[in-house]
C-alpha positions in Angstrom: 109.4 125.8 -69.0 107.9 127.5 -72.6 109.2 124.8 -74.6 107.1 122.2 -72.4 104.4 125.1 -73.3 104.3 125.1 -76.3 104.8 121.2 -76.7 102.3 120.4 -75.2 99.9 123.3 -76.9 101.1 121.4 -80.5 99.6 118.5 -78.9 96.4 120.0 -78.3 96.1 121.5 -81.3 96.9 118.7 -83.6 94.7 116.4 -81.2 91.8 118.9 -81.8 91.8 119.0 -85.9 91.7 114.6 -85.5 95.4 113.8 -85.9 97.5 110.5 -84.6 100.4 110.5 -82.5 102.9 108.1 -83.4 106.8 107.1 -83.4 108.5 105.4 -86.3 111.8 104.1 -86.2 115.1 106.7 -85.1 117.6 104.0 -87.0 116.9 103.5 -90.8 118.3 101.1 -93.4 118.5 103.9 -96.1 118.2 108.2 -94.8 115.6 109.3 -96.5 113.5 112.3 -96.0 115.4 115.7 -96.2 118.1 116.6 -98.3 121.0 116.5 -95.5 124.3 114.5 -94.6 123.6 111.7 -91.9 125.2 110.0 -88.9 126.4 106.8 -89.7 126.5 103.8 -87.0 126.7 100.1 -87.1 124.5 97.5 -85.9 126.5 94.9 -84.8 124.1 92.1 -84.6 122.7 92.3 -87.7 126.1 93.2 -89.5 124.4 96.1 -91.1 125.4 99.8 -91.5 122.6 102.4 -90.0 121.5 106.1 -89.9 120.3 107.9 -87.5 117.1 110.0 -88.6 117.7 113.0 -90.7 113.7 112.9 -91.2 110.8 110.6 -90.3 108.9 111.8 -93.8 108.9 108.1 -95.8 108.0 106.3 -92.8 105.1 109.0 -91.5 103.4 108.3 -95.6 104.0 104.9 -95.4 101.3 105.1 -93.0 99.4 107.4 -95.1 99.4 104.7 -97.9 98.4 102.6 -94.6 95.0 104.7 -94.7 95.8 106.5 -91.6 95.0 109.9 -93.0 95.7 112.5 -90.0 99.9 111.2 -88.4 102.3 113.4 -86.4 105.1 113.0 -84.6 107.5 115.3 -82.1 110.7 113.3 -82.3 114.6 114.4 -83.0 116.0 114.1 -85.7 119.9 114.1 -86.5 122.1 116.1 -89.0 125.5 115.5 -90.1 126.2 119.3 -90.5 127.6 122.7 -89.1 126.8 124.2 -85.9 125.8 127.6 -85.1 122.9 129.5 -83.4 120.2 128.6 -85.6 121.6 125.2 -86.6 122.8 122.1 -84.2 123.4 118.5 -85.6 120.3 116.8 -83.2 117.0 119.4 -83.3 113.1 118.2 -82.0 111.0 118.7 -85.0 107.0 118.4 -85.2 106.2 116.5 -88.5 102.8 115.2 -90.2 100.5 114.7 -92.8 97.3 115.0 -93.7 94.8 112.6 -96.9 93.2 115.1 -99.4 94.4 118.0 -98.1 96.9 120.2 -100.3 99.7 122.7 -99.0 97.8 125.6 -99.5 95.8 123.9 -96.6 98.6 123.9 -94.3 99.6 127.5 -94.7 96.4 128.0 -93.1 97.1 125.9 -90.6 100.2 127.1 -89.5 99.1 130.6 -89.6 96.4 129.6 -87.4 99.3 127.7 -84.9 101.8 130.5 -85.2 98.8 132.9 -83.9 97.2 130.8 -81.2 100.6 129.6 -79.8 101.1 133.8 -79.6 97.8 134.1 -77.9 98.2 131.6 -75.3 102.2 132.3 -74.3 102.9 136.2 -74.7 98.9 137.4 -74.9 99.7 139.6 -77.9 100.1 138.4 -81.9 103.2 141.5 -81.6 106.5 139.8 -80.9 109.5 141.5 -80.0 112.5 139.2 -81.3 116.4 141.0 -80.7 115.0 144.5 -80.7 112.9 143.9 -83.7 108.8 143.4 -84.1 107.1 140.6 -85.4 103.9 141.1 -86.5 101.5 137.7 -86.5 98.0 139.5 -86.1 97.6 140.1 -90.0 97.7 136.9 -92.7 101.2 136.0 -93.4 102.5 137.7 -96.7 103.2 134.8 -99.5 105.3 135.0 -102.1 107.0 133.0 -105.0 110.7 132.2 -104.9 111.5 133.7 -108.3 109.7 137.2 -107.0 111.8 137.1 -104.0 115.2 136.8 -105.9 113.9 139.7 -108.6 113.3 142.1 -105.8 116.4 141.6 -104.2 118.1 141.3 -107.4 116.6 144.1 -110.0 118.8 144.3 -112.4 118.6 139.8 -113.0 116.6 139.4 -116.5 113.5 137.4 -115.3 113.2 135.6 -118.7 116.6 134.1 -118.3 116.3 133.4 -114.4 115.7 129.5 -115.7 118.3 129.5 -117.7 121.6 127.7 -116.3 124.3 129.3 -117.8 123.1 132.4 -117.3 122.4 132.2 -113.8 125.8 130.7 -113.1 127.2 133.5 -114.6 124.7 135.3 -112.0 126.6 133.4 -109.2 130.1 133.8 -110.3 129.5 137.3 -110.0 128.3 137.0 -106.4 130.6 134.7 -105.4 128.2 131.9 -105.0 129.9 128.5 -104.9 127.8 125.5 -107.2 128.6 122.0 -108.6 129.2 121.5 -112.4 126.0 119.3 -112.3 123.6 122.2 -110.4 120.6 122.7 -113.2 118.6 126.3 -113.0 116.2 125.1 -109.8 119.5 125.0 -107.4 121.2 127.8 -108.7 118.0 129.8 -108.0 117.9 128.7 -104.6 121.7 129.6 -103.7 120.5 133.1 -105.2 117.5 133.1 -102.6 119.5 131.6 -99.6 122.6 134.2 -100.4 120.0 137.0 -101.1 116.7 137.0 -100.4 116.2 134.8 -97.2 118.0 137.6 -94.8 114.7 140.2 -95.8 112.0 138.1 -94.8 111.7 139.4 -91.5 107.9 139.7 -90.9 106.3 136.4 -91.1 106.1 135.2 -95.1 105.7 131.9 -97.1 108.1 131.4 -99.9 106.7 129.1 -102.1 106.9 127.5 -105.7 110.5 125.9 -104.9 111.6 124.5 -108.4 111.8 120.3 -108.4 115.1 120.3 -108.6 115.6 120.8 -105.2 112.1 119.0 -104.1 112.1 115.2 -104.3 109.4 114.9 -102.3 106.8 117.2 -103.2 104.1 117.7 -105.9 104.8 119.4 -109.0 102.9 122.3 -110.1 100.2 121.5 -112.7 100.1 124.6 -114.7 104.2 125.0 -114.2 106.5 121.5 -113.8 109.6 124.1 -112.8 108.1 124.2 -109.4 106.4 122.4 -107.0 103.5 123.0 -104.6 106.0 123.6 -101.6 106.7 126.7 -99.2 108.7 127.5 -96.3 107.6 130.1 -93.9 110.2 132.3 -92.5 110.1 134.7 -90.3 113.2 136.8 -88.9 115.0 136.0 -91.8 114.8 132.3 -90.8 113.4 129.4 -92.1 110.8 127.7 -89.4 108.6 125.5 -91.3 108.9 123.4 -94.6 105.7 122.2 -96.2 104.6 120.9 -99.7 101.4 118.9 -101.5 103.0 115.6 -101.5 104.3 113.8 -104.4 102.2 110.3 -105.0 103.0 109.1 -108.7 105.1 106.7 -108.2 107.1 106.9 -111.5 107.8 110.6 -111.3 109.4 109.7 -107.3 111.8 107.0 -108.5 112.6 109.2 -111.2 113.5 112.0 -109.0 115.0 109.4 -105.9 117.5 108.3 -109.3 118.3 112.3 -110.1 119.4 112.7 -106.3 121.5 109.4 -106.8 123.1 111.2 -109.7 124.0 114.4 -107.6 125.0 112.1 -105.0 127.6 110.3 -107.1 128.5 113.9 -108.4 129.5 114.6 -104.8 127.0 115.9 -103.6 126.8 114.8 -100.0 123.2 116.1 -98.8 121.5 114.3 -101.8 118.7 111.7 -101.1 119.5 107.6 -101.7 117.3 105.7 -103.8 114.5 104.1 -101.5 112.8 101.2 -103.4 110.9 100.1 -100.7 109.0 103.6 -100.6 108.9 103.8 -104.3 107.3 100.3 -104.1 104.5 101.9 -101.2 103.7 104.2 -103.3 102.8 102.0 -106.0 100.1 100.2 -103.7 98.7 103.7 -103.7 98.9 107.1 -101.1 95.7 109.3 -101.1 96.5 113.0 -102.3 97.8 114.7 -99.3 100.1 117.4 -97.9 102.3 117.1 -95.2 105.2 120.0 -93.4 107.8 120.1 -90.8 108.2 122.3 -88.3 111.5 123.3 -85.9 110.5 123.4 -82.4 113.8 124.3 -81.1 113.3 127.6 -83.8 109.6 127.8 -82.5 110.9 128.2 -78.8 113.7 130.1 -80.2 110.9 132.9 -81.6 108.5 132.7 -78.7 111.6 133.3 -76.0 113.0 135.9 -77.5 116.3 133.3 -77.5 119.3 134.8 -80.2 120.9 130.6 -80.0 119.5 127.3 -81.2 121.7 126.0 -78.2 119.8 128.5 -75.6 
């Protein structure tokens, strides 16, 4: 019942802001829109391999190319990866795109959404989740990935955080596994996930994700090593991912090529090259921002559920 109320609230919230609800394909010829290992199947009539959707992102952004300035979808996604209390191979996600907006606009939207949900469902902006009070009444904290790493690892040299050889030594010391081709951006995220994520208990936007791990996000104008991307953490887990969209076709093509190199080197979660999407960007996508919100984790938070299966 609470899940149904949350989904109804999401639709009302977005409808009031002029978003159009759409449906995009569930079977994809090329999996894309996220770094994840897909489920693979076969279309007998066409005699082609297909993939269950890992994210609707690239199809929704094609709609922005076609002139739909505010679109969203609430539907199932499938990722062929591990199962835990926080992860399920199939899950529900809200994904939306807004033209002429940037990642900071989405921060404000998500903050308003979470506070409104608390008012509607709980009657208070202070929740108890697994024995810990979560305070949604204040403006959500905003911290960069590098700042979070340094706060939780004060012995690290801040001037060497983008030095791959230095970060490999740090990972070796922490016993963090990595691949030979991982650059400083990927290594940073490995350290962040090990030492920083679990500390983000109160609502926090972790922003400035490295471009290396953000192949669909727009680079920051002042610092091209990072992108205009954030993830929202509450209770030590990610609930949403948002960013200013990359709409430069040449840059996107190169990012896809970099992902293919990672895949050829053994990274099963790296993206494929999607030539049709690159061609769509060549026609022209307006400046835009988009986000994905895990509905199942959202329900976990507001129902005080310890397991995503519950």
